[in-house]
One Martini backbone bead per residue (centre of mass of N, CA, C, O) as a GRO file, in nm:
protein
  350
    1UNK     BB    1  -2.616   2.349  -1.404
    2UNK     BB    2  -2.455   2.110  -1.546
    3UNK     BB    3  -2.456   1.803  -1.685
    4UNK     BB    4  -2.197   1.710  -1.574
    5UNK     BB    5  -2.258   1.760  -1.261
    6UNK     BB    6  -2.530   1.582  -1.245
    7UNK     BB    7  -2.341   1.306  -1.318
    8UNK     BB    8  -2.150   1.357  -1.059
    9UNK     BB    9  -2.031   1.147  -0.838
   10UNK     BB   10  -1.825   1.159  -0.557
   11UNK     BB   11  -1.769   0.821  -0.598
   12UNK     BB   12  -1.776   0.747  -0.924
   13UNK     BB   13  -2.034   0.609  -1.074
   14UNK     BB   14  -2.027   0.767  -1.356
   15UNK     BB   15  -1.772   0.576  -1.453
   16UNK     BB   16  -1.936   0.315  -1.466
   17UNK     BB   17  -1.977   0.059  -1.713
   18UNK     BB   18  -1.904  -0.219  -1.545
   19UNK     BB   19  -2.138  -0.173  -1.392
   20UNK     BB   20  -2.376   0.044  -1.398
   21UNK     BB   21  -2.339   0.249  -1.115
   22UNK     BB   22  -2.106   0.149  -0.975
   23UNK     BB   23  -1.850   0.118  -0.795
   24UNK     BB   24  -1.522   0.158  -0.906
   25UNK     BB   25  -1.371  -0.081  -0.768
   26UNK     BB   26  -1.571  -0.328  -0.854
   27UNK     BB   27  -1.557  -0.253  -1.123
   28UNK     BB   28  -1.456  -0.356  -1.443
   29UNK     BB   29  -1.532  -0.075  -1.582
   30UNK     BB   30  -1.404   0.250  -1.694
   31UNK     BB   31  -1.422   0.582  -1.754
   32UNK     BB   32  -1.110   0.727  -1.912
   33UNK     BB   33  -1.166   0.993  -2.005
   34UNK     BB   34  -0.997   1.311  -2.066
   35UNK     BB   35  -1.215   1.439  -1.836
   36UNK     BB   36  -1.372   1.688  -1.627
   37UNK     BB   37  -1.572   1.717  -1.405
   38UNK     BB   38  -1.682   1.952  -1.186
   39UNK     BB   39  -1.569   1.731  -0.931
   40UNK     BB   40  -1.286   1.703  -1.071
   41UNK     BB   41  -0.956   1.571  -1.130
   42UNK     BB   42  -0.698   1.636  -1.370
   43UNK     BB   43  -0.418   1.415  -1.446
   44UNK     BB   44  -0.076   1.398  -1.520
   45UNK     BB   45   0.095   1.112  -1.580
   46UNK     BB   46   0.416   0.964  -1.471
   47UNK     BB   47   0.376   0.756  -1.214
   48UNK     BB   48   0.362   0.422  -1.106
   49UNK     BB   49   0.275   0.262  -0.795
   50UNK     BB   50   0.283  -0.060  -0.756
   51UNK     BB   51   0.172  -0.292  -0.581
   52UNK     BB   52   0.346  -0.556  -0.458
   53UNK     BB   53   0.149  -0.792  -0.531
   54UNK     BB   54   0.108  -0.707  -0.819
   55UNK     BB   55   0.400  -0.701  -0.924
   56UNK     BB   56   0.482  -0.986  -0.847
   57UNK     BB   57   0.278  -1.125  -1.026
   58UNK     BB   58   0.360  -1.004  -1.300
   59UNK     BB   59   0.654  -1.089  -1.290
   60UNK     BB   60   0.606  -1.396  -1.278
   61UNK     BB   61   0.429  -1.413  -1.542
   62UNK     BB   62   0.692  -1.276  -1.706
   63UNK     BB   63   0.966  -1.394  -1.614
   64UNK     BB   64   1.115  -1.097  -1.558
   65UNK     BB   65   0.989  -0.928  -1.800
   66UNK     BB   66   0.950  -0.594  -1.845
   67UNK     BB   67   0.792  -0.585  -2.119
   68UNK     BB   68   0.562  -0.781  -2.014
   69UNK     BB   69   0.468  -0.598  -1.793
   70UNK     BB   70   0.389  -0.360  -1.961
   71UNK     BB   71   0.171  -0.510  -2.119
   72UNK     BB   72  -0.012  -0.578  -1.881
   73UNK     BB   73  -0.076  -0.289  -1.814
   74UNK     BB   74  -0.189  -0.198  -2.080
   75UNK     BB   75  -0.418  -0.419  -2.098
   76UNK     BB   76  -0.562  -0.346  -1.841
   77UNK     BB   77  -0.634  -0.057  -1.900
   78UNK     BB   78  -0.781  -0.103  -2.176
   79UNK     BB   79  -1.008  -0.293  -2.050
   80UNK     BB   80  -1.072  -0.111  -1.758
   81UNK     BB   81  -0.974   0.194  -1.698
   82UNK     BB   82  -0.757   0.060  -1.508
   83UNK     BB   83  -0.531  -0.049  -1.241
   84UNK     BB   84  -0.667  -0.373  -1.215
   85UNK     BB   85  -0.574  -0.651  -1.098
   86UNK     BB   86  -0.725  -0.967  -1.174
   87UNK     BB   87  -0.573  -1.137  -0.945
   88UNK     BB   88  -0.527  -0.942  -0.682
   89UNK     BB   89  -0.724  -0.663  -0.685
   90UNK     BB   90  -0.493  -0.448  -0.722
   91UNK     BB   91  -0.277  -0.143  -0.754
   92UNK     BB   92  -0.209   0.173  -0.635
   93UNK     BB   93  -0.024   0.469  -0.729
   94UNK     BB   94   0.032   0.819  -0.817
   95UNK     BB   95   0.213   1.060  -1.026
   96UNK     BB   96   0.148   1.423  -1.085
   97UNK     BB   97  -0.013   1.677  -1.277
   98UNK     BB   98  -0.226   1.926  -1.260
   99UNK     BB   99  -0.478   2.028  -1.508
  100UNK     BB  100  -0.767   2.010  -1.352
  101UNK     BB  101  -1.025   2.189  -1.160
  102UNK     BB  102  -1.328   2.171  -1.069
  103UNK     BB  103  -1.565   2.401  -0.947
  104UNK     BB  104  -1.701   2.153  -0.749
  105UNK     BB  105  -1.451   2.107  -0.598
  106UNK     BB  106  -1.347   2.112  -0.272
  107UNK     BB  107  -1.038   2.233  -0.385
  108UNK     BB  108  -1.118   2.473  -0.514
  109UNK     BB  109  -0.849   2.719  -0.502
  110UNK     BB  110  -0.613   2.528  -0.367
  111UNK     BB  111  -0.594   2.348  -0.615
  112UNK     BB  112  -0.376   2.365  -0.901
  113UNK     BB  113  -0.251   2.402  -1.188
  114UNK     BB  114   0.077   2.240  -1.139
  115UNK     BB  115   0.044   2.060  -0.924
  116UNK     BB  116   0.203   1.813  -0.726
  117UNK     BB  117   0.087   1.469  -0.699
  118UNK     BB  118  -0.048   1.218  -0.475
  119UNK     BB  119  -0.223   0.952  -0.460
  120UNK     BB  120  -0.453   0.790  -0.194
  121UNK     BB  121  -0.577   0.605  -0.405
  122UNK     BB  122  -0.652   0.345  -0.583
  123UNK     BB  123  -0.603   0.228  -0.909
  124UNK     BB  124  -0.869   0.035  -0.882
  125UNK     BB  125  -1.051   0.335  -0.895
  126UNK     BB  126  -0.887   0.486  -1.128
  127UNK     BB  127  -0.904   0.663  -1.382
  128UNK     BB  128  -0.705   0.540  -1.678
  129UNK     BB  129  -0.481   0.673  -1.929
  130UNK     BB  130  -0.268   0.533  -2.179
  131UNK     BB  131  -0.004   0.605  -2.405
  132UNK     BB  132   0.257   0.512  -2.229
  133UNK     BB  133   0.518   0.290  -2.156
  134UNK     BB  134   0.849   0.366  -2.066
  135UNK     BB  135   0.919   0.227  -1.756
  136UNK     BB  136   1.043  -0.049  -1.570
  137UNK     BB  137   1.105  -0.063  -1.214
  138UNK     BB  138   1.186  -0.342  -1.052
  139UNK     BB  139   1.316  -0.233  -0.772
  140UNK     BB  140   1.035  -0.039  -0.704
  141UNK     BB  141   0.751  -0.065  -0.866
  142UNK     BB  142   0.795   0.149  -1.094
  143UNK     BB  143   0.608   0.338  -1.358
  144UNK     BB  144   0.673   0.502  -1.651
  145UNK     BB  145   0.444   0.744  -1.791
  146UNK     BB  146   0.180   0.836  -2.031
  147UNK     BB  147  -0.108   1.027  -1.904
  148UNK     BB  148  -0.437   0.989  -1.739
  149UNK     BB  149  -0.633   1.110  -1.459
  150UNK     BB  150  -0.895   1.061  -1.202
  151UNK     BB  151  -1.044   1.252  -0.945
  152UNK     BB  152  -1.261   1.246  -0.711
  153UNK     BB  153  -1.417   1.418  -0.453
  154UNK     BB  154  -1.320   1.171  -0.252
  155UNK     BB  155  -1.034   1.190  -0.332
  156UNK     BB  156  -0.722   1.135  -0.208
  157UNK     BB  157  -0.429   1.357  -0.150
  158UNK     BB  158  -0.091   1.479  -0.218
  159UNK     BB  159   0.120   1.727  -0.190
  160UNK     BB  160   0.438   1.768  -0.264
  161UNK     BB  161   0.708   1.790  -0.092
  162UNK     BB  162   1.007   1.981  -0.085
  163UNK     BB  163   1.198   1.781   0.118
  164UNK     BB  164   1.109   1.529  -0.089
  165UNK     BB  165   1.159   1.324  -0.315
  166UNK     BB  166   0.928   1.207  -0.526
  167UNK     BB  167   0.990   0.895  -0.528
  168UNK     BB  168   1.003   0.871  -0.230
  169UNK     BB  169   0.712   0.980  -0.169
  170UNK     BB  170   0.567   0.764  -0.335
  171UNK     BB  171   0.666   0.508  -0.177
  172UNK     BB  172   0.550   0.597   0.100
  173UNK     BB  173   0.247   0.671   0.029
  174UNK     BB  174   0.162   0.384  -0.070
  175UNK     BB  175   0.212   0.306   0.270
  176UNK     BB  176   0.078   0.500   0.485
  177UNK     BB  177  -0.127   0.314   0.652
  178UNK     BB  178   0.072   0.142   0.815
  179UNK     BB  179   0.197   0.323   1.030
  180UNK     BB  180  -0.071   0.455   1.123
  181UNK     BB  181  -0.192   0.194   1.236
  182UNK     BB  182   0.040   0.114   1.417
  183UNK     BB  183   0.011   0.366   1.609
  184UNK     BB  184  -0.280   0.279   1.705
  185UNK     BB  185  -0.210  -0.027   1.819
  186UNK     BB  186   0.036   0.042   1.984
  187UNK     BB  187   0.160  -0.024   2.306
  188UNK     BB  188   0.302  -0.005   2.584
  189UNK     BB  189   0.470  -0.326   2.613
  190UNK     BB  190   0.457  -0.447   2.347
  191UNK     BB  191   0.451  -0.724   2.131
  192UNK     BB  192   0.590  -0.703   1.799
  193UNK     BB  193   0.505  -0.834   1.478
  194UNK     BB  194   0.689  -0.819   1.169
  195UNK     BB  195   0.587  -0.901   0.852
  196UNK     BB  196   0.804  -0.796   0.634
  197UNK     BB  197   1.050  -0.608   0.756
  198UNK     BB  198   1.239  -0.534   0.482
  199UNK     BB  199   1.034  -0.357   0.374
  200UNK     BB  200   0.881  -0.065   0.347
  201UNK     BB  201   0.645  -0.116   0.541
  202UNK     BB  202   0.803  -0.265   0.759
  203UNK     BB  203   0.995  -0.047   0.835
  204UNK     BB  204   0.782   0.164   0.918
  205UNK     BB  205   0.648  -0.022   1.139
  206UNK     BB  206   0.886  -0.062   1.319
  207UNK     BB  207   0.933   0.230   1.387
  208UNK     BB  208   0.656   0.273   1.523
  209UNK     BB  209   0.670   0.035   1.720
  210UNK     BB  210   0.909   0.136   1.881
  211UNK     BB  211   0.789   0.399   1.980
  212UNK     BB  212   0.517   0.277   2.110
  213UNK     BB  213   0.642   0.049   2.294
  214UNK     BB  214   0.913   0.098   2.400
  215UNK     BB  215   1.120  -0.014   2.660
  216UNK     BB  216   0.888  -0.239   2.740
  217UNK     BB  217   0.905  -0.339   2.468
  218UNK     BB  218   0.874  -0.545   2.153
  219UNK     BB  219   1.052  -0.616   1.846
  220UNK     BB  220   0.972  -0.832   1.569
  221UNK     BB  221   1.124  -0.962   1.290
  222UNK     BB  222   1.028  -1.090   0.956
  223UNK     BB  223   1.229  -1.263   0.717
  224UNK     BB  224   1.316  -1.418   0.414
  225UNK     BB  225   1.561  -1.286   0.322
  226UNK     BB  226   1.880  -1.178   0.364
  227UNK     BB  227   1.830  -0.888   0.286
  228UNK     BB  228   1.583  -0.833   0.465
  229UNK     BB  229   1.723  -0.899   0.735
  230UNK     BB  230   1.959  -0.693   0.708
  231UNK     BB  231   1.781  -0.438   0.709
  232UNK     BB  232   1.639  -0.480   0.973
  233UNK     BB  233   1.899  -0.496   1.149
  234UNK     BB  234   2.031  -0.220   1.062
  235UNK     BB  235   1.809  -0.029   1.180
  236UNK     BB  236   1.731  -0.101   1.504
  237UNK     BB  237   1.416  -0.158   1.559
  238UNK     BB  238   1.485  -0.440   1.642
  239UNK     BB  239   1.543  -0.696   1.881
  240UNK     BB  240   1.447  -0.911   1.657
  241UNK     BB  241   1.549  -1.132   1.380
  242UNK     BB  242   1.375  -1.345   1.168
  243UNK     BB  243   1.417  -1.633   0.966
  244UNK     BB  244   1.142  -1.687   0.726
  245UNK     BB  245   0.837  -1.835   0.629
  246UNK     BB  246   0.503  -1.740   0.623
  247UNK     BB  247   0.414  -2.014   0.460
  248UNK     BB  248   0.522  -2.149   0.758
  249UNK     BB  249   0.342  -2.146   1.034
  250UNK     BB  250   0.475  -2.339   1.250
  251UNK     BB  251   0.755  -2.215   1.239
  252UNK     BB  252   0.672  -1.933   1.328
  253UNK     BB  253   0.551  -2.008   1.596
  254UNK     BB  254   0.803  -2.138   1.720
  255UNK     BB  255   0.989  -1.873   1.699
  256UNK     BB  256   0.802  -1.691   1.868
  257UNK     BB  257   0.772  -1.863   2.119
  258UNK     BB  258   1.069  -1.867   2.191
  259UNK     BB  259   1.111  -1.548   2.198
  260UNK     BB  260   0.842  -1.524   2.427
  261UNK     BB  261   0.794  -1.766   2.622
  262UNK     BB  262   0.491  -1.839   2.487
  263UNK     BB  263   0.316  -1.572   2.441
  264UNK     BB  264   0.352  -1.407   2.202
  265UNK     BB  265   0.189  -1.169   2.020
  266UNK     BB  266  -0.001  -0.881   2.047
  267UNK     BB  267   0.116  -0.764   1.765
  268UNK     BB  268   0.044  -0.808   1.414
  269UNK     BB  269   0.221  -0.726   1.107
  270UNK     BB  270   0.123  -0.755   0.763
  271UNK     BB  271   0.362  -0.702   0.470
  272UNK     BB  272   0.338  -0.892   0.250
  273UNK     BB  273   0.351  -1.011  -0.120
  274UNK     BB  274   0.216  -1.297  -0.048
  275UNK     BB  275   0.056  -1.571  -0.023
  276UNK     BB  276  -0.003  -1.770   0.263
  277UNK     BB  277   0.002  -1.593   0.572
  278UNK     BB  278  -0.230  -1.608   0.778
  279UNK     BB  279  -0.151  -1.843   0.984
  280UNK     BB  280   0.111  -1.709   1.093
  281UNK     BB  281  -0.024  -1.473   1.219
  282UNK     BB  282  -0.217  -1.625   1.408
  283UNK     BB  283  -0.016  -1.821   1.561
  284UNK     BB  284   0.177  -1.564   1.660
  285UNK     BB  285  -0.084  -1.486   1.824
  286UNK     BB  286  -0.246  -1.411   2.088
  287UNK     BB  287  -0.490  -1.436   2.286
  288UNK     BB  288  -0.652  -1.124   2.207
  289UNK     BB  289  -0.504  -1.024   1.974
  290UNK     BB  290  -0.356  -0.839   1.703
  291UNK     BB  291  -0.426  -0.817   1.339
  292UNK     BB  292  -0.258  -0.663   1.063
  293UNK     BB  293  -0.362  -0.658   0.720
  294UNK     BB  294  -0.185  -0.505   0.472
  295UNK     BB  295  -0.186  -0.716   0.272
  296UNK     BB  296  -0.315  -0.778  -0.063
  297UNK     BB  297  -0.255  -1.108  -0.035
  298UNK     BB  298  -0.497  -1.140   0.137
  299UNK     BB  299  -0.730  -1.388   0.269
  300UNK     BB  300  -1.005  -1.338   0.450
  301UNK     BB  301  -1.120  -1.615   0.449
  302UNK     BB  302  -0.865  -1.767   0.550
  303UNK     BB  303  -0.851  -1.610   0.819
  304UNK     BB  304  -1.129  -1.664   0.939
  305UNK     BB  305  -1.132  -1.979   0.909
  306UNK     BB  306  -0.861  -2.039   1.039
  307UNK     BB  307  -0.922  -1.926   1.330
  308UNK     BB  308  -1.161  -2.107   1.371
  309UNK     BB  309  -1.011  -2.390   1.320
  310UNK     BB  310  -0.809  -2.328   1.593
  311UNK     BB  311  -0.936  -2.147   1.817
  312UNK     BB  312  -0.865  -1.823   1.763
  313UNK     BB  313  -0.891  -1.527   1.959
  314UNK     BB  314  -0.884  -1.267   1.731
  315UNK     BB  315  -0.797  -0.948   1.602
  316UNK     BB  316  -0.900  -0.851   1.268
  317UNK     BB  317  -0.755  -0.630   1.026
  318UNK     BB  318  -0.814  -0.444   0.769
  319UNK     BB  319  -0.604  -0.292   0.510
  320UNK     BB  320  -0.649   0.018   0.537
  321UNK     BB  321  -0.495   0.276   0.357
  322UNK     BB  322  -0.668   0.464   0.549
  323UNK     BB  323  -0.577   0.744   0.756
  324UNK     BB  324  -0.578   0.992   0.954
  325UNK     BB  325  -0.273   1.139   0.873
  326UNK     BB  326  -0.090   0.934   0.701
  327UNK     BB  327   0.100   1.104   0.536
  328UNK     BB  328   0.242   1.249   0.772
  329UNK     BB  329   0.344   0.993   0.920
  330UNK     BB  330   0.522   0.885   0.691
  331UNK     BB  331   0.701   1.135   0.631
  332UNK     BB  332   0.802   1.173   0.929
  333UNK     BB  333   0.973   0.916   0.931
  334UNK     BB  334   1.189   1.038   0.743
  335UNK     BB  335   1.256   1.301   0.907
  336UNK     BB  336   1.341   1.141   1.186
  337UNK     BB  337   1.494   0.905   1.016
  338UNK     BB  338   1.804   0.840   0.892
  339UNK     BB  339   1.778   0.545   0.832
  340UNK     BB  340   1.530   0.541   0.653
  341UNK     BB  341   1.638   0.741   0.450
  342UNK     BB  342   1.874   0.569   0.346
  343UNK     BB  343   1.722   0.323   0.254
  344UNK     BB  344   1.525   0.462   0.053
  345UNK     BB  345   1.747   0.608  -0.122
  346UNK     BB  346   1.885   0.347  -0.212
  347UNK     BB  347   1.629   0.227  -0.363
  348UNK     BB  348   1.483   0.508  -0.515
  349UNK     BB  349   1.766   0.690  -0.612
  350UNK     BB  350   1.989   0.490  -0.754
   0.00000   0.00000   0.00000
């Protein structure tokens, strides 16, 4: 066994420089040198799909200047060896071509150099080296780059499907956990509230909620902007679309209460990309109901203490971006729904 493979932890601790030996997601800095240990995959990176909370924060800090967003990304990666936004704590995913598969990697022989893949683990734990940021696509949160990245033995990824354009697949797979978790949580007859209904994760969640709640259930979408509400209404997935800010919790509660005859939502899915929406989710959900916080802008301290503070007994689920089969669920949403396909193509392929 080589010295390289002896040092290679399947969870990536061998790449953590600060603190040494820590897990790579909470680590401040990673070793991003473009070499593959025996149980790693080396990828030539072409596009980063920055998660919505992170991109929104950087764009606001840059005053909408794409060049300044690019510099923030370059500086973050140079300092930390990964795209780990120091403000939001979140990352995103990437698309690229496999350059090397280590002989001790679990997929050695199945995944080969030349395969085109999307990573399904966060950029906040992925060793990343950037040679250049080529273009910031502000409408899609996608950034074209030249660089390399490393996947650990435990890192999940998907080989790009031949029937879905790559940028479209990247956008959908970035939020693949949301529709998969929605499919798990929603039961026939449920009233489901989707906050951030007009965004890409919100649209996917409304589609899954509509399927799972069935004809006896109800789907309510909440959008902030006119454009978001229009997309949600045009989809036909929601029985009702409400316009309002999830940062105004009492107003959201009143709207949902009126729409449900005072019962509130059985399941609330929070997909927004701004902070301060925890209490709207809690107040709009019935006693004993379930809230899935998919948003990386969520403060779980605020959610826990906020629910305690108003005496609301609800089940709150952390937005784990991974669920078994989540890539297939998300891609199948596009295959099954012509409406979703059109909406996503208009946004990511135009």
